[in-house]
C-alpha positions in Angstrom: -16.7 -13.6 -6.2 -13.5 -16.1 -6.1 -12.6 -17.8 -3.5 -9.0 -17.5 -1.4 -6.7 -20.9 -2.0 -5.6 -21.9 1.2 -2.4 -21.1 1.0 -3.3 -17.4 1.2 -5.4 -17.7 4.2 -2.6 -18.5 6.6 -2.8 -17.6 10.2 0.2 -15.0 10.0 1.7 -13.8 6.9 5.6 -13.4 6.9 6.7 -10.1 8.5 2.8 -9.0 9.5 1.8 -8.4 12.7 -1.4 -10.4 13.6 -3.3 -7.2 13.2 -1.9 -6.5 9.6 -2.4 -10.3 8.7 -6.2 -9.9 9.5 -6.3 -7.1 7.6 -4.7 -8.9 4.7 -7.1 -11.7 5.0 -10.2 -9.4 4.8 -8.6 -7.2 1.6 -8.1 -10.5 -0.1 -11.7 -12.3 0.9 -13.4 -9.1 -0.5 -10.7 -9.0 -3.8 -13.0 -10.0 -7.1 -10.0 -11.5 -8.9 -8.1 -14.4 -9.0 -4.4 -14.0 -7.0 -1.8 -15.4 -8.7 0.7 -14.5 -6.1 1.2 -12.9 -3.1 4.1 -11.4 -1.3 4.5 -9.5 2.2 7.2 -7.1 3.3 8.9 -7.0 0.0 12.1 -4.6 0.0 12.4 -1.5 -2.8 14.8 1.2 -2.9 18.5 1.7 -2.6 17.9 2.0 1.4 20.0 4.6 3.5 23.4 5.4 2.8 25.2 4.8 5.9 28.4 6.9 6.8 31.8 5.7 4.9 33.3 5.4 8.5 31.1 2.4 9.1 32.8 -1.1 8.8 31.5 -2.7 5.4 29.3 -5.9 7.0 27.6 -3.0 9.1 27.1 -0.4 6.2 25.5 -3.7 4.0 23.3 -4.4 7.1 22.1 -0.8 7.8 21.4 -0.2 3.6 19.6 -3.4 3.5 17.4 -3.2 6.9 16.2 0.4 5.9 14.9 -0.3 2.3 11.4 0.0 2.1 8.8 -2.2 2.6 5.6 -2.7 1.0 3.2 -4.6 3.1 1.9 -6.7 0.5 1.9 -7.3 -3.4 -1.0 -9.3 -4.7 -0.3 -10.1 -8.3 -3.3 -10.6 -10.5 -3.9 -11.4 -14.0 -2.5 -8.3 -15.9 -1.9 -6.0 -12.6 0.2 -6.0 -9.7 -1.4 -4.5 -6.3 0.9 -3.0 -4.2 -1.0 -2.6 -0.9 -0.5 -0.8 2.2 -2.3 -2.1 5.2 -3.0 0.5 8.7 -5.3 0.4 11.3 -6.5 3.8 10.0 -5.9 5.2 6.5 -4.1 8.9 7.0 -2.9 10.9 4.7 0.7 9.8 6.0 0.5 6.7 4.0 0.0 8.0 0.4 3.8 9.0 0.7 4.8 5.6 1.3 2.7 4.5 -1.5 3.8 6.5 -4.3 7.8 5.6 -3.7 6.5 2.3 -3.4 5.3 2.6 -7.2 8.2 4.6 -8.3 10.9 2.0 -6.9 8.7 -0.8 -7.8 8.7 0.3 -11.4 12.5 0.9 -11.5 13.3 -2.2 -9.9 10.8 -4.6 -11.8 9.1 -4.1 -15.2 8.3 -0.1 -15.8 5.5 -1.1 -18.1 3.7 -3.6 -16.1 0.1 -2.1 -14.6 1.2 -1.5 -11.0 -2.0 -0.1 -8.7 -1.6 1.2 -5.3 -4.2 0.4 -2.7 -4.7 1.0 0.9 -6.7 -1.1 3.0 -7.6 -0.3 6.8 -10.4 -1.1 9.2 -11.0 2.9 9.3 -10.2 5.9 7.5 -9.9 9.6 7.9 -12.0 11.6 6.2 -9.4 14.0 5.1 -7.2 11.7 3.5 -10.0 10.5 0.8 -9.8 13.1 -1.6 -5.8 13.3 -1.9 -5.9 9.5 -2.0 -8.1 9.7 -4.9 -5.9 12.3 -6.7 -3.0 10.1 -6.4 -5.2 7.5 -8.0 -5.0 5.1 -4.6 -7.9 3.0 -4.1 -9.3 3.1 -0.2 -10.7 -0.2 1.2 -11.7 0.6 4.5 -13.2 -2.6 6.6 -15.6 -1.6 9.0 -19.2 0.4 8.7 -17.5 3.4 10.6 -14.9 3.2 7.7 -17.1 3.0 4.9 -19.1 6.0 6.1 -15.8 8.1 6.9 -15.2 7.1 3.3 -18.5 8.9 2.2 -17.7 11.6 4.3 -14.6 12.3 2.6 -15.8 12.2 -0.5 -18.9 14.5 0.3 -16.8 16.7 2.0 -14.7 18.2 -0.9 -14.9 17.9 -4.9 -11.6 16.0 -6.1 -8.4 18.0 -6.5 -7.9 18.9 -10.6 -4.8 21.1 -10.0 -4.2 24.5 -8.8 -6.8 27.2 -8.1 -6.7 30.1 -11.1 -5.6 32.6 -8.5 -2.7 30.9 -7.0 -0.7 29.8 -10.0 
């Protein structure tokens, strides 16, 4: 397993709080690949459209501050990982990750491989199959989280589309 380069083991990552920084540090230490580049709080998307009645300076600030923010972008050889850092992986973060991938591909290189990842100490078992169905990798970082991941896998088979009688 590769070691983390000293600059990537910094105490605090730009824009992340202490808990998020700890989760990212654990994620990087468990990553079985060499990190080429790491960025945090990367802004994506157009942001919200402020009312026309507002002054231009306020409109620009409003749009910029309302853009989506990816917690971490981890660049590896041949893959870019968009990583959402949470205290608990819930279904709510799935939509965030899917939007991040959409805008990342539009604003960067649509042909470059992008994978989605959620890292947290724990996971809600009911979130496991929706994440797996969407191709999002889940990285629980505690014994409870790993147990909850297994419970989520065992609770239901992967979803493969609509049931025949609901189409």
